[in-house]
LUMBAKE-633142 format. One line per 8 residues: their letters; for each residue z, y, x of C-alpha. Coordinates in steps of 0.02 Angstrom, whole numbers, plus 50000, padded with zeros to 5 digits. Example, Ala and Ser with C-alpha at 12.3 -4.5 7.8 and 13.67 -1.06 7.14 Angstrom:
residues 2
as) 50390 49775 50615; 50357 49947 50684 $
END
This chain:
residues 374
mhihrldp) 42918 55074 48047; 42810 55086 47898; 42760 54979 47751; 42572 54919 47746; 42488 54842 47577; 42399 54688 47625; 42216 54679 47596; 42181 54498 47549 $
hnrrdvrr) 41993 54524 47603; 42052 54579 47776; 42056 54437 47889; 42178 54523 48015; 42304 54569 47870; 42302 54392 47807; 42313 54312 47987; 42473 54432 48020 $
yvefpfrl) 42547 54391 47857; 42526 54199 47876; 42580 54198 48064; 42739 54303 48058; 42869 54173 48011; 42811 54058 48146; 42853 54197 48275; 43010 54239 48190 $
yrdsplwv) 43076 54062 48182; 42998 54008 48345; 43165 53968 48421; 43241 53875 48259; 43238 53684 48268; 43271 53668 48084; 43134 53787 48008; 42998 53685 47932 $
ppfvnevr) 42837 53792 47923; 42732 53786 47752; 42561 53718 47754; 42457 53863 47816; 42317 53828 47694; 42430 53833 47548; 42492 54013 47602; 42317 54074 47626 $
atldpahh) 42278 54017 47456; 42417 54119 47378; 42327 54269 47454; 42148 54231 47372; 42121 54302 47205; 41954 54223 47192; 42021 54037 47211; 42204 54027 47163 $
pfyqhsqa) 42240 53975 46980; 42384 54098 46963; 42258 54242 46961; 42172 54178 46803; 42313 54259 46714; 42424 54364 46825; 42430 54472 46987; 42523 54496 47139 $
afflaleg) 42537 54619 47294; 42581 54582 47467; 42665 54693 47599; 42688 54696 47782; 42827 54793 47876; 42755 54860 48036; 42833 54935 48196; 42673 55006 48283 $
qevvgrla) 42563 54846 48269; 42703 54725 48266; 42749 54634 48105; 42939 54640 48071; 42937 54585 47898; 42831 54526 47745; 42859 54508 47553; 42753 54464 47404 $
vidnrryn) 42785 54535 47222; 42727 54448 47080; 42680 54499 46893; 42669 54333 46806; 42612 54377 46629; 42618 54216 46559; 42810 54211 46604; 42835 54379 46527 $
eyhgerta) 42735 54345 46377; 42820 54175 46343; 43001 54247 46368; 42971 54420 46300; 43019 54492 46459; 42967 54628 46589; 43007 54532 46745; 42924 54551 46925 $
ffyhfesv) 42960 54411 47050; 42969 54415 47242; 42920 54279 47357; 42873 54244 47539; 43017 54363 47595; 43036 54364 47788; 43129 54484 47896; 43200 54531 48057 $
edravsrg) 43385 54572 48054; 43356 54757 48012; 43406 54830 47844; 43282 54962 47857; 43134 54840 47860; 43212 54740 47705; 43247 54902 47612; 43061 54960 47641 $
lfdaaaew) 42986 54795 47581; 43082 54788 47423; 43072 54975 47381; 42880 54953 47399; 42885 54792 47285; 42994 54889 47159; 42876 55043 47153; 42730 54926 47124 $
argrglsr) 42827 54830 46990; 42881 54990 46905; 42701 55047 46912; 42658 54895 46793; 42798 54925 46665; 42910 54800 46744; 43102 54826 46725; 43185 54701 46843 $
lwgpkgfl) 43148 54605 47002; 43211 54430 47048; 43186 54288 47160; 43115 54207 47272; 43008 54122 47156; 42837 54075 47190; 42666 54054 47099; 42670 53889 47037 $
aadgqgll) 42807 53779 46960; 42805 53663 47116; 42862 53809 47231; 43037 53798 47285; 43157 53938 47228; 43288 54035 47310; 43367 54089 47481; 43472 53961 47582 $
vegfehrp) 43650 54022 47567; 43735 53858 47620; 43688 53711 47716; 43611 53805 47873; 43639 53649 47988; 43521 53540 47886; 43338 53532 47895; 43255 53582 47728 $
algiaynf) 43153 53461 47603; 42977 53495 47613; 42937 53660 47512; 43108 53716 47505; 43160 53876 47595; 43247 53887 47759; 43301 54055 47822; 43428 54140 47925 $
pyydallr) 43609 54170 47874; 43591 54360 47878; 43461 54362 47731; 43597 54363 47598; 43665 54526 47675; 43490 54608 47686; 43462 54563 47492; 43630 54630 47439 $
dagfekql) 43601 54788 47543; 43438 54810 47457; 43525 54812 47285; 43515 54638 47229; 43653 54518 47168; 43665 54335 47123; 43577 54276 46976; 43591 54085 46997 $
dfisayid) 43606 53950 47122; 43517 53789 47147; 43604 53635 47222; 43526 53512 47341; 43627 53341 47354; 43652 53215 47490; 43616 53024 47453; 43616 52876 47575 $
reislpph) 43610 52687 47555; 43801 52683 47554; 43801 52751 47381; 43866 52629 47252; 43833 52668 47072; 43974 52579 46971; 43911 52399 46911; 43936 52463 46722 $
flevaekv) 43831 52612 46750; 43682 52493 46792; 43737 52383 46656; 43721 52532 46531; 43553 52582 46597; 43488 52403 46588; 43545 52389 46403; 43466 52562 46366 $
kqrrgfrs) 43310 52507 46433; 43305 52348 46326; 43372 52425 46159; 43270 52585 46158; 43111 52495 46223; 43103 52592 46370; 43010 52536 46531; 42978 52594 46706 $
vnfrtkde) 42809 52613 46771; 42761 52623 46954; 42595 52671 47029; 42492 52570 47150; 42360 52694 47209; 42328 52884 47211; 42184 52867 47091; 42304 52795 46959 $
lramipri) 42432 52931 46990; 42287 53067 46984; 42236 53001 46804; 42403 53022 46741; 42431 53196 46800; 42392 53283 46639; 42507 53174 46543; 42647 53209 46665 $
tqvynqsf) 42619 53394 46642; 42635 53381 46462; 42808 53300 46489; 42856 53427 46617; 42813 53568 46497; 42926 53487 46367; 43075 53436 46478; 43099 53581 46591 $
vevqgytp) 43109 53722 46462; 43293 53757 46514; 43255 53781 46696; 43264 53960 46763; 43092 54041 46774; 43009 53907 46661; 42827 53946 46613; 42713 53817 46534 $
itdqeara) 42588 53748 46662; 42404 53785 46632; 42273 53648 46657; 42204 53743 46813; 42385 53744 46886; 42420 53572 46850; 42274 53527 46950; 42332 53627 47096 $
igerilai) 42497 53552 47086; 42425 53373 47071; 42329 53396 47230; 42473 53451 47328; 42580 53306 47261; 42439 53186 47306; 42429 53253 47483; 42611 53203 47526 $
adptlikl) 42635 53058 47388; 42671 52876 47401; 42630 52835 47228; 42747 52681 47237; 42896 52804 47231; 42841 52891 47087; 42897 52816 46918; 42867 52842 46746 $
lmredeiv) 42986 52808 46607; 42895 52746 46453; 42920 52707 46268; 42772 52615 46214; 42630 52718 46269; 42734 52880 46267; 42791 52953 46434; 42972 53015 46401 $
gfvlaypd) 43028 53030 46578; 42989 53034 46754; 43059 53030 46943; 42957 53116 47078; 43000 53054 47247; 42915 53081 47403; 42938 53028 47593; 43004 53175 47686 $
isaavqrc) 42874 53221 47813; 42946 53385 47867; 42973 53325 48045; 42784 53306 48059; 42743 53463 47983; 42855 53548 48114; 42758 53453 48256; 42591 53520 48174 $
rgrmwptg) 42645 53687 48135; 42589 53671 47949; 42409 53632 47999; 42316 53485 47942; 42167 53499 48063; 42130 53452 48203; 42268 53329 48227; 42402 53364 48104 $
wlhimref) 42349 53235 47988; 42383 53103 48122; 42576 53169 48137; 42585 53164 47955; 42506 52993 47934; 42630 52919 48067; 42782 53006 47980; 42739 52922 47819 $
krtqwinf) 42778 52759 47914; 42930 52803 48010; 43035 52940 47913; 43200 52873 47843; 43219 53012 47719; 43157 53031 47536; 43147 53188 47439; 43185 53187 47251 $
ngagileq) 43088 53342 47187; 43093 53320 47012; 43175 53198 46877; 43164 53235 46694; 43174 53163 46521; 43123 53224 46350; 43270 53309 46262; 43279 53195 46112 $
yrglggna) 43312 53053 46229; 43451 53126 46341; 43592 53075 46222; 43520 52900 46198; 43563 52841 46377; 43407 52911 46450; 43505 53008 46587; 43586 52848 46640 $
llyaelfh) 43417 52766 46650; 43356 52906 46757; 43493 52901 46884; 43473 52707 46901; 43292 52730 46936; 43346 52868 47074; 43461 52737 47142; 43342 52592 47152 $
tlidqlqy) 43197 52708 47223; 43317 52727 47373; 43388 52561 47382; 43234 52456 47349; 43140 52533 47488; 43208 52460 47653; 43118 52601 47757; 43230 52744 47687 $
qygdlvqv) 43409 52768 47731; 43439 52945 47662; 43397 53045 47509; 43383 53230 47471; 43395 53269 47277; 43316 53436 47281; 43374 53593 47186; 43476 53550 47038 $
qetnyrmv) 43512 53711 46940; 43695 53747 46938; 43702 53785 46755; 43635 53601 46722; 43820 53566 46706; 43800 53389 46633; 43690 53329 46781; 43798 53417 46916 $
qeleavgv) 43952 53320 46841; 43874 53159 46825; 43800 53169 47001; 43983 53205 47062; 44050 53055 46961; 43938 52930 47055; 43966 53003 47222; 43820 53112 47267 $
rpykkhrv) 43871 53255 47378; 43802 53432 47362; 43764 53490 47539; 43638 53643 47525; 43632 53784 47400; 43488 53907 47376; 43516 54077 47281; 43403 54168 47165 $
yrrlle) 43441 54364 47168; 43410 54499 47036; 43390 54691 47040; 43366 54805 46894; 43219 54923 46915; 43267 55055 46786 $
END
């Protein structure tokens, strides 16, 4: 076995890197592939907005000519400048159940990071704020939400063997139409709405949503400061994230919380089209888009991939209003029976407690790991 650093200009290297997980998970009915074009984009320094400020390297573990593992290591300069750190991130980790493979990949990543003056390695964390974080450590019997990792249970042992320890968990929670928010909770939310001058705004078309993306980005940059790995989103990254959202969005499910003309919060919800992505194997062409369009109409699942409110409104009943909007987004749409509230940071104690209080059940857990390099 040897470790090969990928050449992003070498088509064979790129193809092997992209295709390895399809072979690794070929017998798994729950794994959902990423969109192939998005993975290819992360390997392309000439076109991905991340490379306007930062750098990355990619590694393949090979036994002869057969790929048995892969890994990306990331030097996000904006993150390090913003936080005053010397941190490298890893992403795209996939491996057969062989500790020599995972050790080799992470040792190569650590060497690259040390060569750039970085002193710790943690992840999985991707290139853009919209990338899911962590490895799955609980909930292997459930299909993941779109864009969120699914991996084999042995990954945790591989990470620990390679010198990593837990840094933080993200919890995903299950909701269904049987959820019953206490009447007084909805009454409080409505009173807050009236007294504080809040109003909910829905979108009708993707063009309306596209026009608001710069303003939504501004609210994100103010309301997610406490989330692990936070880095302000650049305009170019916002456009890339926006196009990703628009590709899978039903605009009527995305809500803004307004006070006069100011956006003070948002709820990002999407139809769960992961079953269609499985069927088309992450490829939109030639017929993948047909699978996806059909799934929009028949999926019974909805993913809540983001809910935030500006800090100054959280103690004024704004949180109650956000939960009420989550509730109505699911209940008011007859098509949807189930919801996946994706990746709540475990240190967001208030939100975790409030969700438990209204009967929302945690059912998946993703873990971010860390390793010192000095």
